[in-house]
mmCIF file of the N, C-alpha and C atoms, coordinates in Angstrom:
data_MODEL
# 
_entry.id   MODEL 
# 
loop_
_atom_site.group_PDB 
_atom_site.id 
_atom_site.type_symbol 
_atom_site.label_atom_id 
_atom_site.label_alt_id 
_atom_site.label_comp_id 
_atom_site.label_asym_id 
_atom_site.label_entity_id 
_atom_site.label_seq_id 
_atom_site.pdbx_PDB_ins_code 
_atom_site.Cartn_x 
_atom_site.Cartn_y 
_atom_site.Cartn_z 
_atom_site.occupancy 
_atom_site.B_iso_or_equiv 
_atom_site.pdbx_formal_charge 
_atom_site.auth_seq_id 
_atom_site.auth_comp_id 
_atom_site.auth_asym_id 
_atom_site.auth_atom_id 
_atom_site.pdbx_PDB_model_num 
ATOM 1   N N  . MET A 1 1  ? -1.485 6.929   -30.995 1.00 0.00 ? 1  MET A N  1 
ATOM 2   C CA . MET A 1 1  ? -0.998 6.031   -29.964 1.00 0.00 ? 1  MET A CA 1 
ATOM 3   C C  . MET A 1 1  ? -2.089 5.849   -28.910 1.00 0.00 ? 1  MET A C  1 
ATOM 4   N N  . ASN A 1 2  ? -2.337 4.612   -28.499 1.00 0.00 ? 2  ASN A N  1 
ATOM 5   C CA . ASN A 1 2  ? -3.323 4.311   -27.469 1.00 0.00 ? 2  ASN A CA 1 
ATOM 6   C C  . ASN A 1 2  ? -2.669 4.344   -26.099 1.00 0.00 ? 2  ASN A C  1 
ATOM 7   N N  . HIS A 1 3  ? -3.402 4.870   -25.138 1.00 0.00 ? 3  HIS A N  1 
ATOM 8   C CA . HIS A 1 3  ? -2.916 4.925   -23.764 1.00 0.00 ? 3  HIS A CA 1 
ATOM 9   C C  . HIS A 1 3  ? -3.948 4.286   -22.854 1.00 0.00 ? 3  HIS A C  1 
ATOM 10  N N  . ILE A 1 4  ? -3.477 3.743   -21.754 1.00 0.00 ? 4  ILE A N  1 
ATOM 11  C CA . ILE A 1 4  ? -4.371 3.219   -20.738 1.00 0.00 ? 4  ILE A CA 1 
ATOM 12  C C  . ILE A 1 4  ? -4.794 4.396   -19.865 1.00 0.00 ? 4  ILE A C  1 
ATOM 13  N N  . LYS A 1 5  ? -6.090 4.571   -19.690 1.00 0.00 ? 5  LYS A N  1 
ATOM 14  C CA . LYS A 1 5  ? -6.598 5.687   -18.906 1.00 0.00 ? 5  LYS A CA 1 
ATOM 15  C C  . LYS A 1 5  ? -6.039 5.613   -17.484 1.00 0.00 ? 5  LYS A C  1 
ATOM 16  N N  . GLY A 1 6  ? -5.551 6.734   -17.003 1.00 0.00 ? 6  GLY A N  1 
ATOM 17  C CA . GLY A 1 6  ? -5.015 6.802   -15.650 1.00 0.00 ? 6  GLY A CA 1 
ATOM 18  C C  . GLY A 1 6  ? -3.531 6.497   -15.551 1.00 0.00 ? 6  GLY A C  1 
ATOM 19  N N  . TYR A 1 7  ? -2.902 6.209   -16.683 1.00 0.00 ? 7  TYR A N  1 
ATOM 20  C CA . TYR A 1 7  ? -1.469 5.920   -16.684 1.00 0.00 ? 7  TYR A CA 1 
ATOM 21  C C  . TYR A 1 7  ? -0.743 6.926   -17.567 1.00 0.00 ? 7  TYR A C  1 
ATOM 22  N N  . ARG A 1 8  ? 0.400  7.334   -17.110 1.00 0.00 ? 8  ARG A N  1 
ATOM 23  C CA . ARG A 1 8  ? 1.238  8.234   -17.895 1.00 0.00 ? 8  ARG A CA 1 
ATOM 24  C C  . ARG A 1 8  ? 2.046  7.412   -18.894 1.00 0.00 ? 8  ARG A C  1 
ATOM 25  N N  . GLU A 1 9  ? 2.679  8.065   -19.821 1.00 0.00 ? 9  GLU A N  1 
ATOM 26  C CA . GLU A 1 9  ? 3.550  7.367   -20.767 1.00 0.00 ? 9  GLU A CA 1 
ATOM 27  C C  . GLU A 1 9  ? 4.812  6.944   -20.025 1.00 0.00 ? 9  GLU A C  1 
ATOM 28  N N  . LEU A 1 10 ? 5.174  5.693   -20.165 1.00 0.00 ? 10 LEU A N  1 
ATOM 29  C CA . LEU A 1 10 ? 6.332  5.150   -19.449 1.00 0.00 ? 10 LEU A CA 1 
ATOM 30  C C  . LEU A 1 10 ? 7.570  5.157   -20.339 1.00 0.00 ? 10 LEU A C  1 
ATOM 31  N N  . SER A 1 11 ? 8.716  5.372   -19.710 1.00 0.00 ? 11 SER A N  1 
ATOM 32  C CA . SER A 1 11 ? 9.981  5.316   -20.443 1.00 0.00 ? 11 SER A CA 1 
ATOM 33  C C  . SER A 1 11 ? 10.326 3.853   -20.735 1.00 0.00 ? 11 SER A C  1 
ATOM 34  N N  . ASP A 1 12 ? 11.268 3.646   -21.630 1.00 0.00 ? 12 ASP A N  1 
ATOM 35  C CA . ASP A 1 12 ? 11.709 2.288   -21.952 1.00 0.00 ? 12 ASP A CA 1 
ATOM 36  C C  . ASP A 1 12 ? 12.256 1.583   -20.710 1.00 0.00 ? 12 ASP A C  1 
ATOM 37  N N  . SER A 1 13 ? 12.993 2.307   -19.876 1.00 0.00 ? 13 SER A N  1 
ATOM 38  C CA . SER A 1 13 ? 13.558 1.678   -18.671 1.00 0.00 ? 13 SER A CA 1 
ATOM 39  C C  . SER A 1 13 ? 12.455 1.316   -17.673 1.00 0.00 ? 13 SER A C  1 
ATOM 40  N N  . GLU A 1 14 ? 11.399 2.130   -17.602 1.00 0.00 ? 14 GLU A N  1 
ATOM 41  C CA . GLU A 1 14 ? 10.282 1.812   -16.711 1.00 0.00 ? 14 GLU A CA 1 
ATOM 42  C C  . GLU A 1 14 ? 9.520  0.587   -17.219 1.00 0.00 ? 14 GLU A C  1 
ATOM 43  N N  . VAL A 1 15 ? 9.301  0.520   -18.518 1.00 0.00 ? 15 VAL A N  1 
ATOM 44  C CA . VAL A 1 15 ? 8.635  -0.652  -19.101 1.00 0.00 ? 15 VAL A CA 1 
ATOM 45  C C  . VAL A 1 15 ? 9.476  -1.904  -18.853 1.00 0.00 ? 15 VAL A C  1 
ATOM 46  N N  . SER A 1 16 ? 10.774 -1.781  -19.026 1.00 0.00 ? 16 SER A N  1 
ATOM 47  C CA . SER A 1 16 ? 11.678 -2.901  -18.783 1.00 0.00 ? 16 SER A CA 1 
ATOM 48  C C  . SER A 1 16 ? 11.599 -3.358  -17.332 1.00 0.00 ? 16 SER A C  1 
ATOM 49  N N  . MET A 1 17 ? 11.583 -2.417  -16.403 1.00 0.00 ? 17 MET A N  1 
ATOM 50  C CA . MET A 1 17 ? 11.506 -2.768  -14.984 1.00 0.00 ? 17 MET A CA 1 
ATOM 51  C C  . MET A 1 17 ? 10.191 -3.453  -14.658 1.00 0.00 ? 17 MET A C  1 
ATOM 52  N N  . ILE A 1 18 ? 9.084  -2.937  -15.191 1.00 0.00 ? 18 ILE A N  1 
ATOM 53  C CA . ILE A 1 18 ? 7.787  -3.574  -14.951 1.00 0.00 ? 18 ILE A CA 1 
ATOM 54  C C  . ILE A 1 18 ? 7.779  -4.988  -15.516 1.00 0.00 ? 18 ILE A C  1 
ATOM 55  N N  . ASN A 1 19 ? 8.370  -5.175  -16.683 1.00 0.00 ? 19 ASN A N  1 
ATOM 56  C CA . ASN A 1 19 ? 8.451  -6.526  -17.260 1.00 0.00 ? 19 ASN A CA 1 
ATOM 57  C C  . ASN A 1 19 ? 9.282  -7.453  -16.383 1.00 0.00 ? 19 ASN A C  1 
ATOM 58  N N  . ARG A 1 20 ? 10.356 -6.936  -15.790 1.00 0.00 ? 20 ARG A N  1 
ATOM 59  C CA . ARG A 1 20 ? 11.160 -7.748  -14.861 1.00 0.00 ? 20 ARG A CA 1 
ATOM 60  C C  . ARG A 1 20 ? 10.343 -8.126  -13.634 1.00 0.00 ? 20 ARG A C  1 
ATOM 61  N N  . ILE A 1 21 ? 9.575  -7.166  -13.104 1.00 0.00 ? 21 ILE A N  1 
ATOM 62  C CA . ILE A 1 21 ? 8.713  -7.456  -11.952 1.00 0.00 ? 21 ILE A CA 1 
ATOM 63  C C  . ILE A 1 21 ? 7.722  -8.555  -12.318 1.00 0.00 ? 21 ILE A C  1 
ATOM 64  N N  . LYS A 1 22 ? 7.111  -8.444  -13.498 1.00 0.00 ? 22 LYS A N  1 
ATOM 65  C CA . LYS A 1 22 ? 6.140  -9.445  -13.952 1.00 0.00 ? 22 LYS A CA 1 
ATOM 66  C C  . LYS A 1 22 ? 6.787  -10.824 -14.106 1.00 0.00 ? 22 LYS A C  1 
ATOM 67  N N  . GLU A 1 23 ? 8.012  -10.866 -14.629 1.00 0.00 ? 23 GLU A N  1 
ATOM 68  C CA . GLU A 1 23 ? 8.729  -12.138 -14.781 1.00 0.00 ? 23 GLU A CA 1 
ATOM 69  C C  . GLU A 1 23 ? 8.958  -12.793 -13.419 1.00 0.00 ? 23 GLU A C  1 
ATOM 70  N N  . HIS A 1 24 ? 9.373  -12.004 -12.447 1.00 0.00 ? 24 HIS A N  1 
ATOM 71  C CA . HIS A 1 24 ? 9.604  -12.542 -11.107 1.00 0.00 ? 24 HIS A CA 1 
ATOM 72  C C  . HIS A 1 24 ? 8.289  -13.000 -10.481 1.00 0.00 ? 24 HIS A C  1 
ATOM 73  N N  . GLY A 1 25 ? 7.204  -12.288 -10.764 1.00 0.00 ? 25 GLY A N  1 
ATOM 74  C CA . GLY A 1 25 ? 5.898  -12.706 -10.286 1.00 0.00 ? 25 GLY A CA 1 
ATOM 75  C C  . GLY A 1 25 ? 5.513  -14.084 -10.821 1.00 0.00 ? 25 GLY A C  1 
ATOM 76  N N  . CYS A 1 26 ? 5.824  -14.333 -12.069 1.00 0.00 ? 26 CYS A N  1 
ATOM 77  C CA . CYS A 1 26 ? 5.532  -15.645 -12.670 1.00 0.00 ? 26 CYS A CA 1 
ATOM 78  C C  . CYS A 1 26 ? 6.350  -16.748 -11.993 1.00 0.00 ? 26 CYS A C  1 
ATOM 79  N N  . ILE A 1 27 ? 7.598  -16.445 -11.684 1.00 0.00 ? 27 ILE A N  1 
ATOM 80  C CA . ILE A 1 27 ? 8.449  -17.419 -11.000 1.00 0.00 ? 27 ILE A CA 1 
ATOM 81  C C  . ILE A 1 27 ? 7.879  -17.730 -9.620  1.00 0.00 ? 27 ILE A C  1 
ATOM 82  N N  . ILE A 1 28 ? 7.496  -16.702 -8.884  1.00 0.00 ? 28 ILE A N  1 
ATOM 83  C CA . ILE A 1 28 ? 6.927  -16.888 -7.549  1.00 0.00 ? 28 ILE A CA 1 
ATOM 84  C C  . ILE A 1 28 ? 5.605  -17.646 -7.629  1.00 0.00 ? 28 ILE A C  1 
ATOM 85  N N  . SER A 1 29 ? 4.799  -17.348 -8.634  1.00 0.00 ? 29 SER A N  1 
ATOM 86  C CA . SER A 1 29 ? 3.533  -18.050 -8.808  1.00 0.00 ? 29 SER A CA 1 
ATOM 87  C C  . SER A 1 29 ? 3.760  -19.558 -8.972  1.00 0.00 ? 29 SER A C  1 
ATOM 88  N N  . THR A 1 30 ? 4.763  -19.912 -9.741  1.00 0.00 ? 30 THR A N  1 
ATOM 89  C CA . THR A 1 30 ? 5.095  -21.328 -9.931  1.00 0.00 ? 30 THR A CA 1 
ATOM 90  C C  . THR A 1 30 ? 5.530  -21.963 -8.616  1.00 0.00 ? 30 THR A C  1 
ATOM 91  N N  . LEU A 1 31 ? 6.347  -21.247 -7.856  1.00 0.00 ? 31 LEU A N  1 
ATOM 92  C CA . LEU A 1 31 ? 6.798  -21.749 -6.550  1.00 0.00 ? 31 LEU A CA 1 
ATOM 93  C C  . LEU A 1 31 ? 5.610  -21.954 -5.609  1.00 0.00 ? 31 LEU A C  1 
ATOM 94  N N  . ILE A 1 32 ? 4.682  -21.018 -5.600  1.00 0.00 ? 32 ILE A N  1 
ATOM 95  C CA . ILE A 1 32 ? 3.498  -21.140 -4.748  1.00 0.00 ? 32 ILE A CA 1 
ATOM 96  C C  . ILE A 1 32 ? 2.720  -22.399 -5.100  1.00 0.00 ? 32 ILE A C  1 
ATOM 97  N N  . GLU A 1 33 ? 2.536  -22.647 -6.385  1.00 0.00 ? 33 GLU A N  1 
ATOM 98  C CA . GLU A 1 33 ? 1.796  -23.842 -6.796  1.00 0.00 ? 33 GLU A CA 1 
ATOM 99  C C  . GLU A 1 33 ? 2.549  -25.129 -6.422  1.00 0.00 ? 33 GLU A C  1 
ATOM 100 N N  . GLU A 1 34 ? 3.883  -25.086 -6.481  1.00 0.00 ? 34 GLU A N  1 
ATOM 101 C CA . GLU A 1 34 ? 4.672  -26.250 -6.050  1.00 0.00 ? 34 GLU A CA 1 
ATOM 102 C C  . GLU A 1 34 ? 4.463  -26.514 -4.564  1.00 0.00 ? 34 GLU A C  1 
ATOM 103 N N  . VAL A 1 35 ? 4.475  -25.460 -3.761  1.00 0.00 ? 35 VAL A N  1 
ATOM 104 C CA . VAL A 1 35 ? 4.234  -25.620 -2.318  1.00 0.00 ? 35 VAL A CA 1 
ATOM 105 C C  . VAL A 1 35 ? 2.804  -26.086 -2.084  1.00 0.00 ? 35 VAL A C  1 
ATOM 106 N N  . ARG A 1 36 ? 1.849  -25.525 -2.825  1.00 0.00 ? 36 ARG A N  1 
ATOM 107 C CA . ARG A 1 36 ? 0.446  -25.918 -2.672  1.00 0.00 ? 36 ARG A CA 1 
ATOM 108 C C  . ARG A 1 36 ? 0.265  -27.420 -2.912  1.00 0.00 ? 36 ARG A C  1 
ATOM 109 N N  . ASN A 1 37 ? 1.071  -27.993 -3.795  1.00 0.00 ? 37 ASN A N  1 
ATOM 110 C CA . ASN A 1 37 ? 0.936  -29.415 -4.135  1.00 0.00 ? 37 ASN A CA 1 
ATOM 111 C C  . ASN A 1 37 ? 1.673  -30.349 -3.179  1.00 0.00 ? 37 ASN A C  1 
ATOM 112 N N  . LEU A 1 38 ? 2.386  -29.790 -2.200  1.00 0.00 ? 38 LEU A N  1 
ATOM 113 C CA . LEU A 1 38 ? 3.012  -30.646 -1.191  1.00 0.00 ? 38 LEU A CA 1 
ATOM 114 C C  . LEU A 1 38 ? 1.914  -31.290 -0.344  1.00 0.00 ? 38 LEU A C  1 
ATOM 115 N N  . PRO A 1 39 ? 2.052  -32.572 -0.035  1.00 0.00 ? 39 PRO A N  1 
ATOM 116 C CA . PRO A 1 39 ? 0.966  -33.276 0.658   1.00 0.00 ? 39 PRO A CA 1 
ATOM 117 C C  . PRO A 1 39 ? 0.584  -32.677 2.011   1.00 0.00 ? 39 PRO A C  1 
ATOM 118 N N  . ASN A 1 40 ? 1.543  -32.168 2.753   1.00 0.00 ? 40 ASN A N  1 
ATOM 119 C CA . ASN A 1 40 ? 1.242  -31.686 4.101   1.00 0.00 ? 40 ASN A CA 1 
ATOM 120 C C  . ASN A 1 40 ? 1.299  -30.165 4.230   1.00 0.00 ? 40 ASN A C  1 
ATOM 121 N N  . ALA A 1 41 ? 1.325  -29.464 3.126   1.00 0.00 ? 41 ALA A N  1 
ATOM 122 C CA . ALA A 1 41 ? 1.384  -28.000 3.187   1.00 0.00 ? 41 ALA A CA 1 
ATOM 123 C C  . ALA A 1 41 ? 0.081  -27.450 3.754   1.00 0.00 ? 41 ALA A C  1 
ATOM 124 N N  . ASP A 1 42 ? 0.197  -26.495 4.645   1.00 0.00 ? 42 ASP A N  1 
ATOM 125 C CA . ASP A 1 42 ? -0.967 -25.833 5.224   1.00 0.00 ? 42 ASP A CA 1 
ATOM 126 C C  . ASP A 1 42 ? -1.536 -24.878 4.168   1.00 0.00 ? 42 ASP A C  1 
ATOM 127 N N  . GLN A 1 43 ? -2.648 -25.270 3.587   1.00 0.00 ? 43 GLN A N  1 
ATOM 128 C CA . GLN A 1 43 ? -3.230 -24.529 2.461   1.00 0.00 ? 43 GLN A CA 1 
ATOM 129 C C  . GLN A 1 43 ? -3.662 -23.119 2.848   1.00 0.00 ? 43 GLN A C  1 
ATOM 130 N N  . ARG A 1 44 ? -4.032 -22.929 4.104   1.00 0.00 ? 44 ARG A N  1 
ATOM 131 C CA . ARG A 1 44 ? -4.404 -21.584 4.548   1.00 0.00 ? 44 ARG A CA 1 
ATOM 132 C C  . ARG A 1 44 ? -3.207 -20.650 4.421   1.00 0.00 ? 44 ARG A C  1 
ATOM 133 N N  . TRP A 1 45 ? -2.047 -21.103 4.867   1.00 0.00 ? 45 TRP A N  1 
ATOM 134 C CA . TRP A 1 45 ? -0.844 -20.265 4.791   1.00 0.00 ? 45 TRP A CA 1 
ATOM 135 C C  . TRP A 1 45 ? -0.381 -20.086 3.356   1.00 0.00 ? 45 TRP A C  1 
ATOM 136 N N  . VAL A 1 46 ? -0.559 -21.103 2.534   1.00 0.00 ? 46 VAL A N  1 
ATOM 137 C CA . VAL A 1 46 ? -0.213 -20.950 1.119   1.00 0.00 ? 46 VAL A CA 1 
ATOM 138 C C  . VAL A 1 46 ? -1.079 -19.850 0.499   1.00 0.00 ? 46 VAL A C  1 
ATOM 139 N N  . SER A 1 47 ? -2.361 -19.859 0.827   1.00 0.00 ? 47 SER A N  1 
ATOM 140 C CA . SER A 1 47 ? -3.266 -18.839 0.289   1.00 0.00 ? 47 SER A CA 1 
ATOM 141 C C  . SER A 1 47 ? -2.907 -17.445 0.804   1.00 0.00 ? 47 SER A C  1 
ATOM 142 N N  . ILE A 1 48 ? -2.557 -17.339 2.073   1.00 0.00 ? 48 ILE A N  1 
ATOM 143 C CA . ILE A 1 48 ? -2.139 -16.054 2.632   1.00 0.00 ? 48 ILE A CA 1 
ATOM 144 C C  . ILE A 1 48 ? -0.882 -15.567 1.930   1.00 0.00 ? 48 ILE A C  1 
ATOM 145 N N  . ALA A 1 49 ? 0.081  -16.465 1.751   1.00 0.00 ? 49 ALA A N  1 
ATOM 146 C CA . ALA A 1 49 ? 1.327  -16.096 1.062   1.00 0.00 ? 49 ALA A CA 1 
ATOM 147 C C  . ALA A 1 49 ? 1.039  -15.616 -0.353  1.00 0.00 ? 49 ALA A C  1 
ATOM 148 N N  . LYS A 1 50 ? 0.177  -16.333 -1.060  1.00 0.00 ? 50 LYS A N  1 
ATOM 149 C CA . LYS A 1 50 ? -0.148 -15.948 -2.432  1.00 0.00 ? 50 LYS A CA 1 
ATOM 150 C C  . LYS A 1 50 ? -0.751 -14.548 -2.478  1.00 0.00 ? 50 LYS A C  1 
ATOM 151 N N  . THR A 1 51 ? -1.718 -14.291 -1.609  1.00 0.00 ? 51 THR A N  1 
ATOM 152 C CA . THR A 1 51 ? -2.365 -12.980 -1.585  1.00 0.00 ? 51 THR A CA 1 
ATOM 153 C C  . THR A 1 51 ? -1.375 -11.877 -1.240  1.00 0.00 ? 51 THR A C  1 
ATOM 154 N N  . ASP A 1 52 ? -0.568 -12.095 -0.204  1.00 0.00 ? 52 ASP A N  1 
ATOM 155 C CA . ASP A 1 52 ? 0.392  -11.078 0.218   1.00 0.00 ? 52 ASP A CA 1 
ATOM 156 C C  . ASP A 1 52 ? 1.451  -10.823 -0.850  1.00 0.00 ? 52 ASP A C  1 
ATOM 157 N N  . LEU A 1 53 ? 1.910  -11.873 -1.507  1.00 0.00 ? 53 LEU A N  1 
ATOM 158 C CA . LEU A 1 53 ? 2.904  -11.694 -2.566  1.00 0.00 ? 53 LEU A CA 1 
ATOM 159 C C  . LEU A 1 53 ? 2.299  -10.997 -3.779  1.00 0.00 ? 53 LEU A C  1 
ATOM 160 N N  . GLN A 1 54 ? 1.055  -11.328 -4.123  1.00 0.00 ? 54 GLN A N  1 
ATOM 161 C CA . GLN A 1 54 ? 0.383  -10.609 -5.214  1.00 0.00 ? 54 GLN A CA 1 
ATOM 162 C C  . GLN A 1 54 ? 0.295  -9.121  -4.887  1.00 0.00 ? 54 GLN A C  1 
ATOM 163 N N  . THR A 1 55 ? -0.043 -8.818  -3.648  1.00 0.00 ? 55 THR A N  1 
ATOM 164 C CA . THR A 1 55 ? -0.113 -7.420  -3.220  1.00 0.00 ? 55 THR A CA 1 
ATOM 165 C C  . THR A 1 55 ? 1.247  -6.749  -3.346  1.00 0.00 ? 55 THR A C  1 
ATOM 166 N N  . GLY A 1 56 ? 2.298  -7.443  -2.941  1.00 0.00 ? 56 GLY A N  1 
ATOM 167 C CA . GLY A 1 56 ? 3.643  -6.897  -3.030  1.00 0.00 ? 56 GLY A CA 1 
ATOM 168 C C  . GLY A 1 56 ? 4.077  -6.632  -4.461  1.00 0.00 ? 56 GLY A C  1 
ATOM 169 N N  . PHE A 1 57 ? 3.815  -7.565  -5.352  1.00 0.00 ? 57 PHE A N  1 
ATOM 170 C CA . PHE A 1 57 ? 4.186  -7.370  -6.753  1.00 0.00 ? 57 PHE A CA 1 
ATOM 171 C C  . PHE A 1 57 ? 3.358  -6.249  -7.386  1.00 0.00 ? 57 PHE A C  1 
ATOM 172 N N  . MET A 1 58 ? 2.096  -6.148  -6.998  1.00 0.00 ? 58 MET A N  1 
ATOM 173 C CA . MET A 1 58 ? 1.272  -5.056  -7.503  1.00 0.00 ? 58 MET A CA 1 
ATOM 174 C C  . MET A 1 58 ? 1.837  -3.714  -7.014  1.00 0.00 ? 58 MET A C  1 
ATOM 175 N N  . ALA A 1 59 ? 2.237  -3.662  -5.744  1.00 0.00 ? 59 ALA A N  1 
ATOM 176 C CA . ALA A 1 59 ? 2.800  -2.431  -5.193  1.00 0.00 ? 59 ALA A CA 1 
ATOM 177 C C  . ALA A 1 59 ? 4.094  -2.051  -5.909  1.00 0.00 ? 59 ALA A C  1 
ATOM 178 N N  . LEU A 1 60 ? 4.933  -3.034  -6.199  1.00 0.00 ? 60 LEU A N  1 
ATOM 179 C CA . LEU A 1 60 ? 6.167  -2.756  -6.951  1.00 0.00 ? 60 LEU A CA 1 
ATOM 180 C C  . LEU A 1 60 ? 5.854  -2.189  -8.329  1.00 0.00 ? 60 LEU A C  1 
ATOM 181 N N  . THR A 1 61 ? 4.895  -2.808  -9.005  1.00 0.00 ? 61 THR A N  1 
ATOM 182 C CA . THR A 1 61 ? 4.512  -2.343  -10.335 1.00 0.00 ? 61 THR A CA 1 
ATOM 183 C C  . THR A 1 61 ? 3.969  -0.917  -10.269 1.00 0.00 ? 61 THR A C  1 
ATOM 184 N N  . ARG A 1 62 ? 3.101  -0.655  -9.296  1.00 0.00 ? 62 ARG A N  1 
ATOM 185 C CA . ARG A 1 62 ? 2.526  0.681   -9.158  1.00 0.00 ? 62 ARG A CA 1 
ATOM 186 C C  . ARG A 1 62 ? 3.592  1.714   -8.784  1.00 0.00 ? 62 ARG A C  1 
ATOM 187 N N  . SER A 1 63 ? 4.615  1.282   -8.038  1.00 0.00 ? 63 SER A N  1 
ATOM 188 C CA . SER A 1 63 ? 5.673  2.228   -7.664  1.00 0.00 ? 63 SER A CA 1 
ATOM 189 C C  . SER A 1 63 ? 6.432  2.731   -8.887  1.00 0.00 ? 63 SER A C  1 
ATOM 190 N N  . VAL A 1 64 ? 6.510  1.896   -9.918  1.00 0.00 ? 64 VAL A N  1 
ATOM 191 C CA . VAL A 1 64 ? 7.185  2.292   -11.153 1.00 0.00 ? 64 VAL A CA 1 
ATOM 192 C C  . VAL A 1 64 ? 6.208  3.029   -12.067 1.00 0.00 ? 64 VAL A C  1 
ATOM 193 N N  . ALA A 1 65 ? 5.007  2.468   -12.246 1.00 0.00 ? 65 ALA A N  1 
ATOM 194 C CA . ALA A 1 65 ? 4.042  3.040   -13.193 1.00 0.00 ? 65 ALA A CA 1 
ATOM 195 C C  . ALA A 1 65 ? 3.424  4.350   -12.691 1.00 0.00 ? 65 ALA A C  1 
ATOM 196 N N  . GLN A 1 66 ? 3.287  4.484   -11.381 1.00 0.00 ? 66 GLN A N  1 
ATOM 197 C CA . GLN A 1 66 ? 2.722  5.685   -10.769 1.00 0.00 ? 66 GLN A CA 1 
ATOM 198 C C  . GLN A 1 66 ? 1.393  6.093   -11.418 1.00 0.00 ? 66 GLN A C  1 
ATOM 199 N N  . PRO A 1 67 ? 0.384  5.196   -11.360 1.00 0.00 ? 67 PRO A N  1 
ATOM 200 C CA . PRO A 1 67 ? -0.903 5.543   -11.961 1.00 0.00 ? 67 PRO A CA 1 
ATOM 201 C C  . PRO A 1 67 ? -1.529 6.739   -11.255 1.00 0.00 ? 67 PRO A C  1 
ATOM 202 N N  . THR A 1 68 ? -2.361 7.451   -11.988 1.00 0.00 ? 68 THR A N  1 
ATOM 203 C CA . THR A 1 68 ? -2.981 8.662   -11.457 1.00 0.00 ? 68 THR A CA 1 
ATOM 204 C C  . THR A 1 68 ? -4.383 8.407   -10.935 1.00 0.00 ? 68 THR A C  1 
ATOM 205 N N  . THR A 1 69 ? -4.853 7.172   -11.060 1.00 0.00 ? 69 THR A N  1 
ATOM 206 C CA . THR A 1 69 ? -6.205 6.824   -10.595 1.00 0.00 ? 69 THR A CA 1 
ATOM 207 C C  . THR A 1 69 ? -6.124 5.790   -9.499  1.00 0.00 ? 69 THR A C  1 
ATOM 208 N N  . PHE A 1 70 ? -7.235 5.572   -8.833  1.00 0.00 ? 70 PHE A N  1 
ATOM 209 C CA . PHE A 1 70 ? -7.346 4.609   -7.747  1.00 0.00 ? 70 PHE A CA 1 
ATOM 210 C C  . PHE A 1 70 ? -6.999 3.234   -8.255  1.00 0.00 ? 70 PHE A C  1 
# 
């Protein structure tokens, strides 16, 4: 069995939760692009939102996966 270095073996429920987080991330990504395409949307704030939301989804994923490396 292959493992990703720095990650422990995840349970089925943990894998399922991470997949749910990833699915929601895809939905949010689509919403961000829809807002980005609005004619008067402030692109600076769209970019800030995208970065902050990416950070949040990464934090959620890491909270479940609990990697052992930086």
